[in-house]
C-alpha positions as CSV (number, residue, x, y, z in Angstrom):
1,M,108.2,-171.8,-25.4
2,S,105.4,-169.7,-26.9
3,F,106.8,-167.5,-29.7
4,K,105.2,-164.2,-30.7
5,G,106.5,-164.2,-34.2
6,K,109.2,-165.4,-36.6
7,I,112.3,-163.6,-37.8
8,L,113.8,-164.7,-41.1
9,F,117.6,-164.7,-41.5
10,L,119.0,-164.2,-45.0
11,H,122.7,-165.0,-45.3
12,G,125.3,-163.2,-47.5
13,Y,126.9,-164.1,-50.8
14,T,129.1,-167.2,-50.5
15,Q,127.5,-168.1,-47.2
16,T,124.8,-170.7,-46.3
17,S,122.1,-170.8,-43.6
18,S,124.4,-172.9,-41.3
19,I,127.3,-170.4,-41.6
20,F,124.9,-167.5,-40.9
21,Y,123.5,-169.4,-38.0
22,A,126.9,-169.8,-36.5
23,K,127.9,-166.1,-37.1
24,T,124.8,-164.7,-35.4
25,S,124.7,-166.9,-32.4
26,A,124.6,-164.1,-29.8
27,L,121.9,-162.2,-31.6
28,R,119.8,-165.4,-32.1
29,K,120.0,-166.3,-28.4
30,K,118.9,-162.8,-27.4
31,L,116.0,-162.8,-29.8
32,T,114.9,-166.3,-28.6
33,K,114.8,-164.9,-25.0
34,L,112.6,-162.2,-26.3
35,N,110.2,-164.9,-27.6
36,Y,111.0,-164.7,-31.3
37,K,111.5,-167.8,-33.4
38,C,114.6,-167.4,-35.6
39,V,114.4,-169.1,-39.0
40,Y,117.4,-169.4,-41.3
41,L,116.7,-169.7,-45.0
42,N,119.2,-171.1,-47.5
43,G,119.9,-169.3,-50.8
44,P,118.6,-171.0,-53.9
45,L,121.8,-170.9,-56.0
46,K,124.8,-173.1,-55.4
47,L,127.9,-171.2,-56.6
48,T,130.3,-172.7,-59.1
49,P,134.1,-172.1,-59.0
50,A,133.6,-169.4,-61.7
51,D,131.3,-167.5,-59.4
52,L,133.7,-167.5,-56.5
53,P,136.3,-164.8,-55.7
54,S,139.9,-165.8,-54.7
55,S,140.5,-167.3,-51.2
56,D,141.8,-163.9,-50.0
57,E,138.8,-162.1,-51.3
58,L,136.4,-164.8,-50.0
59,S,137.6,-164.2,-46.5
60,K,136.3,-160.7,-46.7
61,F,132.7,-162.0,-47.3
62,S,132.7,-163.3,-43.7
63,T,132.7,-166.9,-45.1
64,V,134.4,-169.9,-43.7
65,V,137.2,-170.7,-46.1
66,S,137.6,-174.5,-46.5
67,S,140.4,-176.5,-48.1
68,E,137.9,-179.1,-49.2
69,E,137.4,-179.4,-53.0
70,E,133.6,-179.1,-52.7
71,T,132.3,-176.4,-50.5
72,N,128.6,-175.5,-50.4
73,Y,128.7,-171.8,-51.1
74,R,125.4,-170.2,-51.9
75,A,123.8,-167.0,-53.1
76,W,120.4,-165.3,-53.6
77,W,121.4,-164.2,-57.1
78,V,124.4,-164.3,-59.4
79,K,125.5,-161.6,-61.9
80,P,125.8,-162.9,-65.5
81,H,129.4,-163.6,-66.5
82,K,128.8,-162.2,-69.9
83,G,126.5,-159.5,-71.3
84,N,124.5,-156.9,-69.5
85,D,121.1,-158.6,-69.0
86,G,121.0,-157.9,-65.3
87,I,120.2,-160.4,-62.5
88,S,117.1,-162.5,-61.9
89,L,115.5,-162.5,-58.4
90,E,112.7,-165.0,-59.2
91,E,114.5,-168.0,-57.5
92,A,115.2,-165.9,-54.4
93,F,111.6,-164.8,-54.2
94,D,110.4,-168.4,-54.7
95,S,112.6,-169.7,-51.9
96,I,111.1,-167.1,-49.5
97,R,107.6,-167.7,-50.8
98,N,107.9,-171.5,-50.4
99,Y,108.9,-171.1,-46.8
100,I,106.1,-168.6,-46.0
101,K,103.4,-170.7,-47.8
102,K,104.6,-174.3,-47.4
103,G,107.2,-174.2,-44.6
104,E,109.8,-175.4,-47.1
105,I,113.5,-174.5,-46.7
106,I,116.2,-175.4,-49.2
107,P,118.3,-178.1,-47.4
108,D,121.7,-177.3,-45.9
109,E,123.5,-180.5,-44.9
110,D,125.4,-178.7,-42.2
111,M,122.3,-177.1,-40.6
112,K,121.5,-179.7,-37.9
113,E,120.3,-177.2,-35.3
114,Q,117.1,-176.1,-37.0
115,P,114.3,-178.5,-36.1
116,E,111.1,-178.9,-38.1
117,E,108.4,-176.5,-37.1
118,T,105.4,-177.5,-35.0
119,E,101.9,-176.9,-36.4
120,E,101.6,-173.9,-34.1
121,E,104.9,-172.4,-35.1
122,A,104.0,-172.8,-38.8
123,K,101.1,-170.4,-38.2
124,L,103.2,-167.7,-36.7
125,P,103.5,-164.4,-38.7
126,V,106.9,-163.2,-40.0
127,V,107.5,-160.1,-37.9
128,G,111.1,-159.4,-38.9
129,I,113.9,-159.9,-41.4
130,V,117.6,-160.0,-40.6
131,G,119.9,-159.9,-43.6
132,F,123.6,-159.7,-44.2
133,S,125.3,-158.2,-47.3
134,Q,123.5,-159.8,-50.3
135,G,120.8,-161.1,-47.9
136,A,120.4,-157.5,-46.6
137,A,120.2,-156.2,-50.1
138,L,117.5,-158.8,-50.8
139,G,115.7,-157.6,-47.6
140,G,115.6,-154.1,-48.9
141,I,114.2,-155.3,-52.2
142,I,111.4,-157.4,-50.8
143,A,110.3,-155.0,-48.0
144,H,108.2,-152.6,-50.1
145,K,106.4,-155.4,-52.0
146,F,106.3,-158.0,-49.3
147,K,102.5,-158.4,-49.4
148,E,102.4,-158.5,-53.1
149,L,105.3,-161.0,-53.5
150,F,104.3,-163.4,-50.7
151,D,100.6,-162.8,-50.0
152,A,101.4,-162.2,-46.3
153,P,101.4,-159.2,-44.0
154,S,104.5,-157.0,-44.1
155,P,107.1,-157.6,-41.3
156,K,107.3,-155.0,-38.5
157,F,111.0,-154.4,-38.9
158,F,114.1,-155.1,-41.2
159,I,117.6,-155.2,-39.7
160,L,120.1,-155.0,-42.6
161,Y,123.8,-155.5,-41.9
162,S,126.1,-154.3,-44.7
163,G,123.2,-153.9,-47.1
164,F,123.0,-151.9,-50.3
165,K,120.6,-150.8,-52.9
166,L,120.6,-152.7,-56.1
167,D,121.8,-150.7,-59.1
168,T,118.6,-150.2,-61.1
169,S,119.9,-147.8,-63.7
170,K,119.1,-148.6,-67.3
171,K,122.6,-149.6,-68.2
172,S,122.6,-152.1,-65.3
173,G,119.9,-154.3,-66.8
174,N,118.0,-154.2,-63.4
175,S,115.7,-151.3,-64.0
176,R,112.7,-153.6,-63.7
177,Y,113.4,-153.8,-59.9
178,Q,113.3,-150.0,-59.3
179,S,109.6,-150.4,-58.4
180,H,110.6,-152.6,-55.5
181,Y,111.9,-149.5,-53.7
182,P,109.6,-146.8,-52.4
183,D,109.6,-143.4,-53.9
184,S,109.7,-140.2,-51.9
185,E,105.9,-139.8,-51.8
186,E,105.1,-143.3,-50.5
187,S,104.6,-144.1,-46.9
188,I,106.3,-147.0,-45.2
189,S,104.6,-148.9,-42.5
190,F,107.6,-150.8,-41.1
191,K,111.0,-149.8,-39.7
192,F,114.6,-150.3,-40.9
193,L,117.8,-150.5,-39.0
194,H,120.8,-150.2,-41.3
195,V,124.1,-151.5,-39.8
196,Y,127.5,-151.1,-41.4
197,G,131.2,-151.3,-40.5
198,E,133.6,-148.4,-40.7
199,L,136.3,-150.7,-42.0
200,D,134.0,-152.6,-44.5
201,T,135.8,-152.9,-47.8
202,V,133.1,-155.1,-49.4
203,V,130.2,-152.7,-48.8
204,D,131.6,-149.3,-48.1
205,E,129.8,-146.5,-46.3
206,T,128.6,-144.8,-49.5
207,R,127.1,-148.1,-50.8
208,A,125.5,-148.9,-47.5
209,L,123.9,-145.5,-47.3
210,S,122.4,-146.0,-50.8
211,L,119.8,-148.3,-49.2
212,Y,119.2,-146.0,-46.3
213,E,118.5,-143.0,-48.6
214,V,115.4,-144.7,-50.1
215,T,114.0,-145.6,-46.7
216,K,115.2,-142.8,-44.6
217,T,111.8,-141.7,-43.3
218,K,111.5,-144.9,-41.3
219,S,115.2,-145.8,-40.9
220,D,117.8,-145.7,-38.2
221,L,121.6,-146.0,-38.8
222,L,124.0,-147.9,-36.6
223,K,127.7,-148.3,-37.4
224,H,130.4,-150.4,-35.8
225,P,134.2,-150.0,-35.8
226,G,134.8,-153.3,-37.7
227,G,134.6,-154.7,-41.2
228,H,132.2,-156.9,-43.2
229,F,130.5,-159.0,-40.5
230,V,127.7,-159.1,-38.0
231,P,128.9,-157.8,-34.6
232,N,128.4,-160.4,-31.9
233,S,129.4,-158.5,-28.8
234,K,127.0,-158.3,-25.9
235,L,126.7,-154.5,-26.0
236,F,126.1,-154.4,-29.8
237,V,123.5,-157.1,-29.7
238,E,121.7,-155.3,-26.9
239,Q,121.6,-152.1,-29.0
240,V,120.0,-154.0,-31.8
241,T,117.5,-155.8,-29.7
242,N,116.6,-152.6,-27.8
243,W,115.9,-151.0,-31.1
244,I,113.5,-153.9,-32.0
245,Q,111.6,-153.4,-28.7
246,I,111.4,-149.6,-29.3
247,A,110.2,-150.2,-32.9
248,E,107.5,-152.5,-31.6
249,K,106.3,-150.0,-29.0
250,E,106.2,-147.2,-31.6
251,E,104.1,-149.4,-33.9
252,E,101.7,-150.3,-31.1
253,Q,101.3,-146.6,-30.2
254,G,101.0,-145.5,-33.9
255,K,103.8,-143.0,-33.5
256,E,104.7,-141.0,-36.5
257,P,108.3,-141.5,-37.7
258,E,110.8,-138.8,-37.3
259,V,112.8,-137.8,-40.4
260,K,116.5,-138.2,-39.5
261,D,119.6,-136.9,-41.3
262,E,122.4,-139.3,-42.1
263,D,124.8,-137.1,-40.2
264,D,122.8,-137.9,-37.0
265,I,124.6,-141.3,-36.5
266,D,126.6,-140.3,-33.5
267,S,123.6,-139.1,-31.5
268,L,121.8,-142.3,-32.4
269,L,124.7,-144.3,-31.1
270,D,124.7,-142.3,-27.8
271,M,121.0,-143.0,-27.4
272,M,121.3,-146.7,-28.0
273,D,124.4,-147.0,-25.8
274,S,122.5,-145.4,-22.9
275,I,119.5,-147.8,-23.6
276,G,121.9,-150.8,-23.5
277,K,123.2,-149.7,-20.0
278,A,119.7,-149.1,-18.5
């Protein structure tokens, strides 16, 4: 198969690349049919018991809960247990950079389905990012500074499920990351699709919209009636992949983005629903 580009998948907090691979099977298969190579990266941090929520809370993160003593839960960053020093994203940036520059992926013993890349595949550009929860938040952080961080062209699109904007207030300790988000005067050359669940209790609507607000000139919103997960239904997957194809056509035609209001969600859903049935 001849691929036209790569899409990087960034898993959520307490997940791994293999868990995210399993939970996005329908989306991945559809993207593969559209000639995209899907690449699943593994978070750099292996979580300790102190980092993990209770078993009941863990299930809300769309994570497989295992009875085994040692479970390979991972993350892109971890909040300090004490103090207010903020988080460090350097290891997350390094893990993405190492893949883009060297083809290196942090090993996941359970990830047996992802073969090594051919020489031709290694040269393919990264054209898209798909992230979930913490991985979606990371996608929002790297989007604006992708060229600077990774010395590579910016992807054409970012699909962020249950994403959120990092708290960059002074009291958060994360103010150094505010520059990773565009201000209202800066133009954005790529598109975002923000997806969230109406019943999500981990990343609620207000928090999900916080990331949309800083990218709204080039963003679309799509909500689903479920909770904290990536919808795998055929109709929803078609809505997402139809959006990708529309975004690509707009980029090829150099179409100026339309500024949408967050209250326009229902009309967007109607539009995508009709596209999926065409």
